[in-house]
N, C-alpha and C positions, 0 to 999 in steps of 0.2 A: 279412253282405254288404249286406243291406237298410239296416242302420244306416249303413254306410260310404257307400253311394250317397246316402242322405238327407242326410248331413252335407255331402257335396260339393255337392249341388243347392242346399240352403239357403245354404251358404256363398257360392256363386257369385251367387245372387240378392242377398243382402245386401251383397256386394262392390260392387254398383252404387250402393246407398245410401251406402256408405262412401266412394265416389269423391266424392260430394257433401259428406259430412262432412269429408273431407280438405280440401276447398276452404274450407269455413266455419270448421271448428274449428282446423285446422292453419295454413292460409294467412291467412285473414281474422281469426282469433281472435274469431269471432262465434258465440255460443251460439244456434243457429237451431232453435227449436222447430217451425218450419213443416213440417219433414219428417214429423212425426207426423200432419200433415194431408194433405200431398201424396202420401204413400205410398198411403193408402186412396183418395185422389182419383184416382190412376192406375188403381187396381183398379176403381173405380166407372165411370170413363169406358170402360175396356176391356170390362167386363161388359155395359154397355148397348149399346155398339157391336157387340159380337159377337152379342148377342141379335137385333140388327137386321141380322145377316148381313154386317157389314162385314169386309173382309179383316183377319185378325189382325195382320199386319205393319203395316197402316195404323194400328191402335190404338196401336202402340208409338210411332209418330211423333206422333200427336195427344196422347197422354199426356205425352210429353216436352215438347211445346210448351206445353200447359196447365200443367204443373208449373213451367216457366220463367216463365210469367205470374204464377203464385202467388208464386214466389220474388221476382220483380221488385216485386210489391205490398208484400211485407215490406220490401224495400230502400227503396222510396219512403216508406213510413210511418216508417222509421227515419231516413232521410236528410233528407227534405223536411219532415216533421212533427216531427222531433226527439224521437221516442219512443225509449226505451231499447231496445237490441237484443233482449233477452230478451222484453220485452213486445210488441214488434213481431211476433215469431214466434208468440207465444201468441194474439194478436188474429187473425192470419190462420188459424192452426190451428183455432181455435174456429169461425171463420166457415166453414171448409171442411167441418166436421162437418154443418152444416145444408145446405150446398150439395150434399154427397154424398147426403144423404137426399132432397133435392129432385130430383136427377138420377135416382137409382135408384128412387125411389118407395117404398122400404122398406129395412130395415136389412140384409137378406141377399138376395143375388141369385145363384142357381146357374147355371152355364154348363157343366155336366159333359158334356152331349151335343153341345155346339157345337164347331165347328172351332177349333183353336188352332195356334200356331206349331209346337208339338211334334208335332202330327198331320200338319202340312204338310211338315215336315222330319223324315224318319225314315230315317237312314242305315243302320240295322241291322234293317230291317223283316223281312228274309228270314233273319235269324240269331237264333234263340231265345236262344242263350247271351249274345250281345252286346246283345240288345234291351233288357236292363235298364239299360244305360248310355246309351240313346238320349237321354233328357232331359238328362243330365249333359253329353253331347257338344255338344248344341245350346246349352246355357247357356254352356259353355266358349268356344264360337265367338263368341257374342254379347259375352261379357265381354272377350275378347281384342281384338276389333274396337274396342269402346268404350274400352278401356284405351289402345290405340295412338292413337286419335283424340284422347283427352285429353292424352296425352304430346305429340302434335304441336301441340295448341293451346297448351299450357304453354310450348312452345319458340318461340311466335310473339311478336311485339311486344306484343299484347294480353295474352298469358299472362304475360310478364315484368312488365307493369304490374300485373296481378292479384297476383302474388307480392310485388311491391314495396309495394303497399298494406298488406299484412300485416306486412312487415318495417320499412318506413320511409315513412309517408304524406307526410312533408315532401319526400322525393325525387320522388315522383310530381307534387307541386305545382310543384316547381322545373322539371320537364320540360314544364310547360305543359299538363298533363293534369288532368282533373277526377276527383279521387279518389272522389267520391261516385258518379259514374257507373260507375266501375270496380267499386266495392263492390256496386252493384245488379246488375251483370252477373254477378259471382261468385255472388250469392245466387240469381239466376235459373238459372244453370247447375247449381248444387248441387241445387236442388229439381226441376229437369228430370230429373236422374239418379234422384232419389227416386221421382218419379211413374212413370218408365220401369220402375224395379224393381217398383213396385206393379202395373204392367200385366203384366209377366212373371209375377209371383207369382200374380195372378188366373188366368192361363191355366194355370199349373202346378198350382194347387190346385183350379181349376174352380169358383170362386165369388168373390163380393165380400161382405165382412163389414165393417160400419161401424167396428168396434173393432179392426180389424187393425193400425192404425197405432200403437196404444199401445205406448210403449217403443222405437219405431224409432230415435230419436236416441240413446238409451242404448246400444243394440246397435251402431250405426254408430260411435259414439265409441270404444267398447271395441275394435272391429275396427281402427280407425286407430291407437290407442295400442299395441296388440299389434304391428301391422305396423311402426310406427316403431321399436319396440324391436328387432325383427328386422333392420331396416335398419341399426341401430347395429352389429350383428354383421357383417352382409354389406353393407359400405359401397357396393359397386358396384350394389346392387339399387335399381331405381327406386322412388320412393315409391308409385306406383300398383300395382306388383307386390307391394310389401310389404303394401299394404292388402288385396289379394286373399288373400294367404297368411294375414294376420291374421284375416280373416273366416272362412276355413275352420278355422283353429285354434280360434277362439272357438266356432264352431258345434260342433266336435268336443268341446269341453269340456262344452257343454250336452248333447250326445248321450251322453257318458260318464256324466254325472250322472243322466240319465233311465234309462240302461241299468243302473246300479247300484241302481235301485229307488226313486229319488225320484219322487213322484207328479207328473204333468204340471201339477197345480194349483199346484205350487210353482215353476213355470217363471220367473215374474217375480222371485221372491226369489233364485233361482239366478242370473239375469241381473244383478240389482243387486249381488249378492255378488261375482260375477266382475269386474264393473266396478270395484268398490271395491278389490279386490285388485290389479287392473291399474294403477289410479291410484296406489295406495300404492307399488307397485314402480317406478312411473315418477318418483317423487320423487328428489331428489339423493342422499338418504341411502341408497337401495337400488339406484341405477343401476349402480354399480360391481359390486355383488354379482350383479345380473342379467347383466351382461356377462360 
C-alpha cells in the first residue's frame, strides 16, 4: 500500500513538470534543459520562504513566477542572441545552480518541522484509515486545477498561436504575430510549471537539495511520450490527461523495479533505460505493434 501511495504522489508531482515538457518537447519541439535548474529553483525558493514563515501557498505562486522568469531568459538568449536551443537551456540551468546556492546559503535546507500545504489541507485528519491518502488527495486536487487551467489556456487565441509555432511558424508570421515572442511565452510557462512542481516537491519531502533537479527533463519527456502513446489508443483523451497518466505509469515502472530488488543507487540508470525503451517504441517501426 505504501508503494502504491508513493507511486501516485510522485507521479502527480512530476505530472506538473510534464505539463511544461509537453509545451516545449511536443508543441515547440524545443529541448529545454532549463527545467533541470528551475525544478530545484522552485524547491530553493520555497524552502527559504517557509523558513521565514511565509504562507506555503504563497510560495507556490512565487515559485511559478520565478520559474517563468527563468524560462523567459532561456527564450531571450535563444531568440535575441541566436544561441542554439539546447545551449540556451544549459546556460540558464548552470547559472541557476549558483543562484540556488546563493539563495539557500548551502546545498541542503531542511523544512520538516515547518508548515506546508499538506499540513494546512488535511481532509482526512480524523480518519486514520484514510489519512494515508491525504497527501495524494491534495496533490490530485492541485494537478486537476492546473490541468484545467492549462486546457483553458490552450483553447485561447494565445494558446492556438503557441501550438501553431510548433506546427507551422510561417502561419504565425502571416497572421501578423511575432513567433519569437510566442516561443518565449511557451518557455516561460513550461518552466513556471517546473518550478511549481519543485515547490510542491520540497513541501512534500521536507527539504531542499541542490542536486534534486538532475534528470528532471529525462523523466518529464518519458512521461510525455508514454502519455502520447496512451492518447493514440484513447483518441478522445486530452493531451494533458495523457501526460498525467503517463507520469503515474512511468513512476509505477520505477517503483516496480525498486520493489523487485534493484538498489536505489541504480535509479538513474533505470530511468535512462526506461526512456530509451519508450523512445524506441515511439518510432514508426514499433508504433503499430504498440497500438
